[in-house]
N, C-alpha and C positions, 0 to 999 in steps of 0.2 A: 710312757707307752701304755701302762695300765689305765691311766686317766682317759686316753684316747679310746681304749677298748670299751671302757664303761660308757663313754659318750656314744659310741657307735651301737652298742647293744641297747642302750636306752632309746636311741633313735629308732632302732628296729622294733622295739616293743611299744613305743609311745602310742601307736595307733590302736593297739589291741584293746585297751580299756575303753575306747570311745563308745563301743556298743557291747561291752562285756556282758551286760545284763541280758542281751539278746543272743549271745553266742552260746549255742547249745553244746558245743564240743570244743573245749579248750584242753589240750593235752600237753603236759610238760614232762619231758623225759631227761633227767640228769644222766650224763655219761662220763665215765672215767676210763681212759685208755693208757696203759703203761707199756712201754716198749724198751727193751734192752738190745742193743746192737753192737756187734764187733765189726769195725770198718777198717779195711785196708785200702789205702789210697797212695798214689804217687805224687800228691801235692807236696811241695817243699815244706809247707807249714807243719806237717806231721813228722818231719825229720826221720823218715824211714820206720816209724813205729806204727803199730796198729792202734786205732782209737776205740775206746769203749764208750758208747753213748747211751745215756739214760734219758728217755723222754716220758714226761708225765703230761697227759693231755686231758684235763678236765673240761667238760663242755655241757651244753644244754641244747635240747631240741624242743621247740615250741610249735604247736600246730593249732590253729583256730579254724574249724572247718564248717561251721554252719551259722545261721543267724545273719546278722548284719555286718559281721567282720569275718574275713577269711584271710589266712596267711600262714607263712612258715618262717621259722627262724632257726638257724644252726649257728652256734657260736662255740669256739674252742680256743683255749689258751694252751699253747704248746711250750712247756718248760723243758729246755734242752740243756743237759749238763754233760760235758766231756770229762769222763772220769780219769782218763790218762793224760789230760792236758797239763802242761806246765804253766803256772801263772805268768802272764805277760808274753807267753809264746804259744805257738800252735793254734788250735781251734778254740774259739771263745764261746763261753756259755751264753745263752740268749733266751729271751721270752718273745714268742711270736703269737699274734692274734689272727684268727681266721673267722670270718663272719659271712653269712649269706642269708639275707632276710628280705622278704617281700610281703606286703600287706595291702589288702583292699578293704576299706570300711565304708559302709553306707551310713553317713552321719545323720542325714535327714532323709526319711523314707522316700524312695523313688525321686530324689531330687539332688542332694548334695553328697558327693563321694570324695574319698581321699585314697590315692595310691601312694605308698611309701616303700622305699627300698634302701637297704644299707649293705655295704660289703667291706671286708678287710681282706686283702690278698697280698701275697708275697710276689713281687714282680721284678723282672730284670730291668735295670736302669737303661742299659744299652743293649741292643740286639747283637752288637759286635764284641761285647765283653764276655767274661766267664759265665757259662750257663750251668745250672744245677737241676738235678731231678727233684730234689726236695730242699728244704731249708735247714738241713742238719749241718752241712759243712759251712764254714765261715766263707762268705763271698761278698766282697765289697761292691759287686755289681748288682746286688739285690737290695730292694727297699720295700718297706711296708706301706701300702697305699690304702687309705680309708676313703670311702665314697658314700655320700648320702643324697637321696633324691626324695622330694616331697611334692606331690602334685594334687592339690584340691581342685575339684571341678563341679559344676552344676549342669544338669541337662534336663530338658523337658520339651513341651510342645507349646507352640504359639498359636492358640485359638484354632488348632486343627489344620492350619495351612502350611506349617513348617516346624521342623525340629531344631533345637539349638543346643550348643554346649559351650560354656564359658569356663575357661580354666586358667590356673596359674601354675608356675613351676619354679622350683628352687633346687639347684644341684650344686654340690661342693665336693672337691677332691683335695685330700691332704696326704703328702708323702713324708715319711720319716727322713729327717735330714734336709739338706738343701740341694741335693743333686737334681731333683725334679721340682719345679715350682708348683705351689698350690694354685688352685683355680676354683672359681665359682661362677654360676650362671643363674640368671632369673629371667622369666619370660611370662607372657600372657598370650592366650589364643582364643579365638572366637570362631565357631563354625555354625553355619546354617544349612539346612537341607530340606528337600521336599518331604512332606509328611508321609506319603504313600511309598514306603520303602520297596515293596514288591512290584511296583508298576513298571511297564515296559520302558517308560522314559521318566527321568528325574533330573534334579539339579542340586548343586551344593556350592557353598562359598566358604572360603577359609582366609582368616587374617591372623598373622602371628607377629610378635615382636620379641626379640631376645637380646640380652646383653651378657657377654662373657668377659670375665676379668682374670688375667694371669700375668705374673711378672710385672704387676703394676700397670699393665696396658689393658684397656677396655675396648672391646669390639661390639658393634651392633649389627643385627640382622633382622630385617622385616620383610614379610612376604604377604602378597594379596593375590588370590587366584579364584577363578570360577570354573566349575566343572559341569559337564553334561554327562549324565549317567544313563546307560543303555542296558536293558535286560531283555534280550529277545526270547529267552527260554529259561526255565529253572536251572539248567546246567551252565549257562553262559551269562556273564555280566562284564561290563567294561565301562570305561570313562575316557573322556577327552577333557583336558584342562589347559588354561592359559592365564597368565598374569604377569606381575612384575615383582622384583626382589631388589631391595636396597641394602647394601652391606658395606662395612669398613674392614672386613677381614681381607688381609693381603694388601691393604693400602692405608695410608694415613688419612685419606678422605673417603667419604661415602660415595659409592658408585651404584648406579641403577642398571639392572639387567632384565631383559625379557625372559620370562619362564614359559615353557610349554611342555606338555607330556600327556601320558595316557596309561591306562591299565587294561588288562584282559585276564579274566579268570575263568577256568573250566573245571567243574566238579561233576564228572559223569557218575560218580558213586560216592558213598560215604568213605570209601577206602582210597580214593584217588583224587588228587588236587594238582592242578598245573596253573601257574600264574606268571605274568610278566608285567613289569611296570617300567616306564622310561620317562626321564625328566631331563630338561635342559636347564642347568642351574648356573650360578655364578662361578663355580669351579669347573664347569664343563658338563659332560654327560654323566648322569646318575642312573642307576637301574637296580631293580630287584627281580630275581628269578627264583621261583620255587617249583620243584617237582617232588611229589610225595606219593608213595603207594604203600598200602599195608596189605601184606599177605596174611594167611591164617595164623602163622607163628612168627612172622618177622615183619620188619618195616624197612623201607628205603627212603632216604630224604636227601635232596640236593638243593643247595641254595647258592646263589651268586649275587653279590651286592657291590655297588660302588656308591659311596656316600661320604659326606663330611661329618666329622665328629669332634667335639671339644672334649678336653681331658676331664671336665667335671661330670660328664654324662656317663655314669656307670653302666647304663644299658645300651650304649652306642656300639656301633660296629667296631670290632677289633678288641673289645674288652675281654678279660679272662672268662673262661667257661669252666664251671665246676662239674664234677661227675654227676651230681644230682641234676643240674641244669641240662646237661647233655641228654640223659635218659628221659627227663621230664619233657623236653622238646620232641624227642624221637617218638614218644608214646602218645603224642597229642591226639592222633586220629584213633588209636586203639582205645584210649580212655579220655573221652571229651570232657567228662566231669572233673574239674580241678582237684576236688577232694579225693575222689577214688584214685586218680592218677598219682597224687602225692602219697597216698597210703601204699599203693602198689610199688612205687619206686623205692620208698623207704624200706619196705619189707624185702625187696630184691637186694638192695645194697647191704642190709643186715645179714641176709643169708649168704651173700658173697664175702662178708667180712671186709667191706670196702668203706672208705671214709667219704661221706656225701659231699664235703666241702673241699675235697682234693681237686686242685686245678689240673685239667687235662688238655686245655687248649689256650694257654696264656700267651699274650703277646709281650709287649714291653711298655714301660711307663712313658707317656708323652707329656710335654709341657706346653702344648698349644693346640690350635686347630689343625687337624690333619684331614686329608682325603684318603680313603682306603678302598682298594678293591680286594674282595675276599671271596674265595670259593670254598664251600664246605660240603663234604660228602659223609653221610653217617648211615650205618646199618646196624640193626639189632635183630638177633634171633633168640627167641625164648622157647626152648624145648622142654620136654619133661625132665631131663637131667642135665642137658647141656645149654649153656648160654654164651652168646657171642656178641660183642659190640665192636664197632669200628668207627673211627672218626679221623678223617683226613682233611687237610686244609692247605691252601696256598694264599698268600697275601702280598699286597704291594701297598706300602704306606708312605705317604709323602706329606711333609709339613707345608701348609699353604699360607700360613700367616708369616710372611717373610720380612716384616718391618723391624723385627728385633735383630740387633746386630749379632752376627756370628751364627745365625740359624742355618743349619745344613738342610737344603731342600732335596738332596739326593734320595731317591726312593730306597726304602728298606724292603727287601724281598725275602720272604720266609716261606717255608713249606714244612708241614709236620704230619705225623701219623701216630695214632694211639689205638691199640687193639687189645682186647681182653677175651680170653677163652676160659670159661669156668665149667667144671664138670662135678655134679653132685655124686659123691661116692656113697654116702649113706643119707638118711633123712636129716642128719645134723652136721655133716661134714662136706667140704668142697675142696677141690684142687683147682687153683687159679694160675693161669699163665698170662703175663702182661708184657707188652712190648711198646716202645715209643721211640720216636725219632724227631729231631728238630734240626733244620738246616737253614742257615742264613747266608745268602749269597754275598760275595765280596764286591766291592766297588773300586773305583780308581784310587781312593784314598783309605779304604778300610778293608782289612782281610776278613774273609768269611769264616764260618765255623760250623761244626756239626756235633750234635749230642745224640748218642744212642744209648738205650737202656733196655734191659730185660729182667724180669723177676719171675720167680716161681714160688707159690705159697700154698700152704695147707691150712684151712680154717675149720674149726669145730665149735659148734654151739653147744657148750656143756649143759646149759640149762636156759630157761627163759631169760635170765639176767646175766649170764656169764658166757663169754666167748673167748677163744684163744686162737692165735695165728702164729705159724712159723714160716719164715720166708728167707729166700736167698736172692740177692740182686747183684747185677753187674752193669756198670756204666762206663762209657768211653766218650770223652770230650776232646775233639781235635780243633785247635784254633790257635791264633797268635797269643791270646791272653790266657795264661795259666792252663795249658793242656794237662789232662790227667786221665788216669784209669782208676776205677774204684770198684771194690767188691764188698759186700756186706751180708752178714747173717744176723737175723733179727727174730726175737720172740716177743709176742704181745699178749696182753691180757686185757679184755674189755668188760667193764661192768655197766649194766643198764639198770636203772632203778625205776 
């Protein structure tokens, strides 16, 4: 486990030194968080006793914010020890890794770039098994998933008549144990476009080829499309496209499908964006809808998507979302500059005594190509003393690579809600209320379940480097697999160097 953590952290950091000599702001912040909790649970493993849990969470935050490399990395090792546990019985001690890293490097000035990302998250193996609010309790339905993505590409201008971008991609996903098969994907893409990007009429062409391997089976997907770009005014732009797609996903033979689609985008102001995209693909209809508006002290964002995703793609639809990613996406219009947005989000989370890499909208691990429809609604209010965040989603996930024996193609339907209310009592202390819910619908062969949780915490920043938090939490899981009720009292001490 530690070897895999070192590999993932190294992958996340690997791109940072590419242009370190030109990176004017490289900031490294070690963090140590220690939490002591008293947990009362109705799980049979505790045999009616309260559990005392000690967590030591050393980590590091790295930010490169200028020059030819920009990126962030958050890594934490969660050491969990159950002090009231009987050896061989009850709750098991464990080590858990958490990572969220994304880097963009300009390798050769204005020509060659590299985008890299890496993550380690704790995910549910099955949506129908036991669900947990955190990774403290022993849960055989959870696994640690490591994902790595590297995308080098070159872009430029062809004698003033067209622009081009040639890129490669490599994605890999590894799950602890054998419950979820590993997967990896490689691909190449080439795009051409008209050189005058602001003209009323333009054109573009795209060619892609991708191979994905999981469970010993390899699938190929290739697309070729042409697009007509229309920009009647600065506020409106759109496109119409058509082409063909050849794939072996869902079949032992390659099959060819006609593709067509289009996009329309409206930006009446810097605060408002509305867009819609439709595509006819090999899996049926795909779409992307975005509605976003920023008020003086708040923002509202709605997205709706239907697309295919392979398990190796950590950035694909349906992948877990951390608290940092949620706020970072919500504040995109308020803070267009990535560096300023990163600094604001980190300062906000530190003031709220919240963990940046805590997962707030996780799905479940998949071992193949899926098609997912997902709707997300998020709201953020940032007042002088009060802060409010809301994230609600619904999803429908279906396995579409059906050639593997025993694959269940029944849709998995989930809905979830996460909300946080924070009030600044003093310049250094906050009162935080958090609530969440996750519901999985039952099917003809699987019973559904529901997980609800609420917590109240008080946090105080004792100094620039020391913070403390006291919290109380209650959780209720109703389902066929190990239903339980759980309450916990926790005290934490956080050191930042």
